[in-house]
C-alpha positions, 0 to 999 in steps of 0.5 A: 943197624937194622936188627933184621940184617945182623950178621952172625959174627956181629955181637948184639950186646957186649961188656968190656972190662966191666967192673962194679963196686958198691960203696956204703959210707967208707966200705967198698964192696967189689961185685964184678971185676973186669968182666968181658962178654960178647953176645951174638944172635942165637946165643944161649948163655947161662950165668951161674954162681953162688948167692952174692956173686953178682949175677943179678948185678951183671944182668942189670948192667947188661940191660942198662938198668945200672951203671958200671963203676968202670968199663962199658956196655954196648948194645948194637955197638952203641955205648950206654955211657954215651947216651942220656937217660931217655936215649938209653931207655929208648934203645933198651926198650926197643932191643932188649926183653926182660923176664924176671922170677916174678912176672910183674904183669899189671893186674888190671890188664888182660893177658893180651893187653899186658903183652901189647903194653910195650908197643903202646908205650913205644914211639913205633908208628903202627896202628892200634889194630896192628899192635893188638895183632902182634900181641895176638900172634905172640899169645898164640906162640906161647899157647895161650890164645884161649886166655887172651881176655883173662887177667893175671889173677885168673891165670896159673903161675906158669901161664902168667910167666908165659904172658911175661915172655910174650911181653918181653918179645913184643918189640922183637928184641935182639936179646932176652935177659932172664933172671931166674924165670923158672925159680918161682915155678914147680918142676913141671911148669919150670920145664915148660917155660925153659923149653919155651925159651929155647924154642923161641930163641931158635925160632926168633934168633933172639939171643938168650942170657939166662941167670939160673941156680939150676945147673941142669938147666944151665947145662942145656945151653950152649955157653956157660959162665960161672961167677965166683 
């Protein structure tokens, strides 16, 4: 199904009876039990909970970066469990965007090159000029056109996180998975990043799942889930 023609009632990402238990020797530690979630275009979902409640584990499962002990995750109605590693990676990289507390930009690349990188690693058949142009458009959207040729070491923390957001959007994902994206920023930059995420969610119709310990931020989203 093309992302461009998703109906509002069609879930883009879903978790069905999702459970995760970690085992170390003979000790079993359950983290998630029978978790269910349906994510729709334009959703804004905040996931909160105390440390150790399974927030990051859940995000990794939803993103296909980890496998559940039981249950299923479907992306665009395709179960991750039915795909091999290469198929899962291709589906994930094309349709999900990841943003973390630390930006994970490549230090030797410019802001523009960091944003374009996922396109150069994907099988999408567009020219190099078109890939660079898409990166420039996103750089402009996050208000960093004047920083296109600066490397991460030459950018502020807030600017680096904006580049990371643009990189997460370059493949036009159906859903953004953000793990404490403002946790490493001062209050002013955290506000800028949060408002940018909401603005892009509304403009691009990309669903947003945000892990945060900040209950004030969580209260601004239209759906809230608290893990206990």
